[in-house]
C-alpha positions in Angstrom: -0.1 0.0 0.1 1.3 3.6 -0.8 1.8 6.1 2.0 -0.6 8.5 2.8 -0.3 11.7 1.3 1.4 14.8 3.3 -0.4 17.5 4.2 2.5 19.4 2.1 1.6 17.7 -1.3 -2.5 18.1 -0.7 -1.8 21.6 0.0 0.7 21.8 -2.6 -1.9 20.1 -5.3 -4.5 22.4 -4.2 -2.5 25.5 -4.6 -1.5 24.3 -8.5 -5.3 23.4 -9.0 -6.4 27.0 -8.0 -3.3 28.4 -10.1 -4.5 26.3 -13.2 -7.9 27.6 -12.4 -7.1 31.4 -12.2 -4.9 30.9 -16.1 -8.3 29.8 -17.6 -10.0 33.0 -15.7 -7.5 35.3 -17.4 -7.7 33.2 -20.7 -11.5 34.1 -20.5 -10.7 37.0 -19.6 -8.4 37.7 -23.0 -11.6 36.1 -24.9 -13.9 38.7 -23.1 -12.2 41.7 -24.5 -12.0 40.7 -27.8 -15.2 39.8 -28.1 -16.0 43.5 -26.9 -13.4 44.3 -29.8 -14.8 42.6 -32.0 -18.8 43.7 -31.5 -17.8 47.3 -31.6 -16.0 46.8 -35.3 -19.4 45.2 -36.5 -18.1 41.8 -36.3 -20.8 40.1 -34.3 -20.2 36.6 -35.7 -16.2 36.7 -34.7 -17.9 38.2 -31.6 -20.3 34.9 -30.4 -17.5 33.2 -31.3 -14.7 34.6 -28.5 -17.5 34.8 -25.9 -17.8 30.9 -26.7 -14.1 30.3 -25.8 -14.5 32.6 -22.8 -17.5 30.3 -21.9 -15.5 27.1 -22.4 -12.4 28.5 -20.7 -14.7 29.1 -17.4 -16.1 25.8 -17.5 -12.4 24.2 -17.3 -11.4 26.4 -14.4 -14.2 25.4 -12.7 -13.7 21.9 -12.9 -10.3 22.6 -11.9 -10.8 24.6 -8.9 -14.6 24.2 -8.0 -14.1 26.8 -5.5 -12.7 29.6 -7.4 -15.5 32.1 -6.6 -13.9 34.6 -9.0 -14.0 32.2 -12.1 -17.4 31.2 -11.1 -18.7 34.7 -10.6 -17.5 35.3 -14.1 -19.5 32.9 -15.5 -22.3 34.6 -14.1 -21.6 37.6 -15.5 -21.1 35.5 -19.1 -25.2 34.1 -18.2 -26.5 37.3 -17.7 -24.9 38.7 -20.9 -26.1 36.0 -23.0 -29.3 36.3 -21.3 -29.3 32.7 -19.4 -30.9 33.8 -16.1 -31.2 30.3 -14.8 -27.7 29.5 -15.1 -26.6 33.2 -13.7 -29.1 32.5 -10.8 -27.7 28.7 -10.2 -23.8 30.1 -11.0 -24.7 33.2 -7.8 -26.4 30.9 -5.8 -23.4 28.4 -5.7 -21.5 31.3 -4.4 -24.1 32.6 -1.9 -24.4 29.5 -0.6 -20.6 28.6 -0.3 -20.1 31.7 2.2 -21.6 32.5 6.1 -23.3 35.5 6.5 -20.2 37.4 7.7 -17.9 36.7 4.9 -20.7 38.0 2.8 -20.7 41.2 4.7 -17.3 41.3 4.8 -17.3 41.5 1.1 -18.6 45.0 1.0 -20.3 44.8 -2.2 -23.8 44.3 -2.8 -23.2 42.7 -6.3 -23.6 38.9 -5.9 -26.8 39.6 -3.9 -27.9 42.2 -6.9 -26.7 39.7 -9.4 -29.3 36.7 -8.0 -32.1 39.2 -7.9 -32.1 40.7 -11.2 -31.4 37.1 -12.5 -34.7 35.9 -10.4 -36.4 38.8 -11.6 -35.8 38.5 -15.4 -37.8 35.1 -14.8 -40.3 36.6 -13.1 -39.8 35.0 -9.7 -40.0 38.7 -7.8 -40.6 37.4 -4.4 -36.7 35.3 -4.5 -35.8 38.9 -6.2 -36.8 40.6 -3.2 -35.3 38.5 -0.6 -32.1 39.1 -2.1 -32.4 42.4 -2.2 -33.6 43.0 1.0 -31.1 41.1 2.7 -28.3 43.2 0.6 -30.4 46.4 2.3 -29.3 45.0 5.5 -25.7 43.7 4.6 -24.9 46.6 2.8 -26.7 49.5 4.6 -24.9 52.5 3.3 -24.5 51.2 -0.4 -27.4 52.8 -2.1 -27.9 50.5 -5.1 -29.5 47.6 -3.0 -32.3 50.3 -2.0 -33.0 51.5 -5.6 -33.2 48.0 -6.8 -35.8 46.9 -3.8 -37.6 50.1 -4.5 -38.1 48.8 -8.3 -39.1 45.6 -7.3 -41.8 46.9 -4.8 -43.2 49.5 -7.3 -43.5 46.2 -9.9 -45.5 44.3 -7.0 -47.7 46.6 -6.5 -46.5 47.9 -2.8 -46.2 51.6 -4.0 -45.7 53.1 -0.4 -42.8 50.8 0.5 -41.3 51.3 -3.1 -41.5 55.3 -2.4 -39.7 54.4 1.1 -36.7 52.4 -0.5 -36.3 54.7 -3.4 -36.1 57.5 -1.0 -33.9 56.0 1.1 -31.6 55.1 -2.1 -31.4 58.8 -2.9 -30.3 59.8 0.4 -27.7 57.8 0.8 -26.3 58.3 -2.6 -26.2 61.7 -1.8 -24.5 61.5 1.8 -21.0 62.9 1.8 -19.9 59.6 3.4 -21.3 57.3 0.4 -18.6 55.2 -1.3 -20.7 54.3 -4.3 -23.0 56.7 -4.8 -25.6 55.9 -7.6 -24.6 56.9 -11.7 -26.5 59.1 -13.1 -28.2 56.8 -15.2 -29.2 55.0 -11.8 -30.2 58.1 -10.2 -32.5 58.9 -12.9 -34.1 55.5 -12.5 -34.6 55.9 -9.0 -36.3 59.4 -9.3 -38.6 57.9 -12.0 -39.2 55.0 -10.4 -40.1 57.2 -7.0 -42.5 59.7 -9.2 -44.0 56.5 -10.4 -45.1 55.1 -7.1 -46.3 59.0 -6.2 -48.7 58.8 -9.0 -50.0 55.2 -7.7 -50.7 57.2 -4.8 -52.0 59.8 -5.9 -49.6 62.6 -4.8 -49.3 64.2 -8.2 -47.5 67.2 -6.8 -44.6 65.3 -5.1 -44.6 63.0 -8.2 -44.1 66.1 -10.5 -41.3 67.5 -8.4 -39.3 64.0 -8.9 -40.0 63.7 -12.6 -38.6 67.0 -13.1 -35.8 66.6 -11.1 -35.1 63.5 -13.3 -34.9 65.2 -16.5 -32.6 68.2 -14.7 -30.1 64.9 -14.0 -30.0 63.8 -17.9 -32.0 66.3 -20.3 -30.8 63.3 -23.1 -32.9 60.5 -21.2 -36.6 59.6 -22.4 -37.5 57.8 -19.3 -37.8 61.1 -17.1 -39.1 62.9 -20.2 -42.0 59.5 -20.6 -42.6 59.8 -16.7 -43.1 63.5 -16.4 -45.5 63.3 -19.3 -47.3 60.5 -17.4 -47.6 63.0 -14.4 -49.1 65.7 -16.6 -51.3 63.1 -18.4 -52.6 62.2 -14.8 -53.4 65.7 -13.7 -55.4 66.4 -16.5 -52.5 68.7 -18.0 -53.0 67.1 -21.7 -51.5 69.7 -23.9 -48.2 69.7 -21.3 -48.1 66.1 -21.1 -48.2 65.7 -25.2 -45.7 68.5 -25.4 -43.2 66.5 -23.2 -44.3 63.4 -24.8 -43.5 64.8 -28.3 -40.1 65.9 -27.0 -39.1 62.4 -25.8 -40.5 61.0 -29.4 -37.9 63.2 -31.1 -34.9 61.6 -28.9 -36.3 58.1 -29.7 -38.9 57.8 -32.7 -39.4 53.6 -32.3 -40.1 53.7 -28.6 -43.7 52.3 -28.7 -44.3 53.7 -24.9 -43.7 57.1 -26.2 -46.2 56.4 -28.7 -48.6 55.1 -26.8 -48.5 58.1 -24.7 -48.9 60.5 -27.9 -52.1 58.8 -29.2 -54.1 58.1 -25.8 -52.9 62.0 -24.6 -54.7 63.3 -28.2 -57.5 61.1 -27.3 -57.7 62.2 -23.9 -57.7 58.2 -23.2 -57.5 56.6 -19.4 -55.8 53.6 -20.9 -52.6 54.1 -20.3 -51.0 52.4 -17.3 -50.5 54.6 -14.3 -47.2 55.1 -12.6 -45.3 52.0 -14.3 -41.7 53.1 -15.7 -42.1 50.4 -18.2 -40.0 47.1 -18.5 -37.7 48.1 -20.8 -36.7 50.9 -18.1 -37.0 48.2 -15.0 -34.1 46.7 -17.0 -31.8 49.3 -16.1 -31.7 48.0 -12.6 -29.7 45.8 -13.8 -26.8 45.6 -11.4 -24.1 45.7 -14.5 -25.1 49.1 -14.0 -22.8 48.7 -11.2 -19.7 50.8 -11.5 -17.2 48.1 -10.9 -15.0 46.6 -13.2 -14.2 42.8 -13.1 -11.7 42.5 -16.0 -9.2 44.5 -14.1 -8.9 42.2 -11.2 -9.2 43.1 -7.3 -10.3 40.8 -4.5 -12.7 38.3 -3.9 -16.6 39.2 -4.9 -15.7 43.4 -5.0 -15.5 42.9 -8.6 -18.4 43.5 -11.2 -20.4 42.4 -13.8 -18.8 42.3 -17.0 -20.6 43.7 -19.9 -19.2 41.6 -23.0 
């Protein structure tokens, strides 16, 4: 019978497996960066081929070392970008279950929670999405993004008062001088519009107008605040102003069906358009990939963000 492996040999073997796994992860990152360059140049077929190579490299990385959370999280990112939300949820959950609550808190970053929440949301598993978003607000109480995401999910589920509370909290935390990860201008606009939508649902139209106008000041080139402001005016009975704002939005995006619907409803004085809803396309802006992190640049643990291919 052979001698039992020495502890030092086992550790060396484990270290070697992790080293090989990391090499495969780096290989995947190279393919991802090349995919982005090819996509930008218009070579979509070549980009798709590089993404497939990245995917294979990550599968190999995890075969070599299943506990390489960096490689698994990059696979979550790839799954998100390929709209494979069940796979993204499965892989992110694998990381989540491997970590204690204290380890999750020590990460100091809600991206893992928000990735699971987004994957669940895109599968219409709203309750599951809210569970992870709510836990993120508790573990990372100073980060505004979990509050933004939970606010949107609550608005989607019809709990408009709670949606208002979490959206207001997100904005307050983002404006705090102590905030280390304030909301981007894009996410600020999104949160303001979600807050305005929740107020419309509560028939607080003056407050809803204030936040919609504020959103237009943050980004005058975005159609989302214009659409929300048009909706507020519509429900205030200010149809000519609602039409004017909707037509401004249409000059920015002539192909947006929501804008055409708003214009037609306003012209007809119809009440058929949904109240206070920011729309599924805008709701997707709550995607945690909007976080200001960059997986491709490395970093420690899971404080890295989702790669947008």
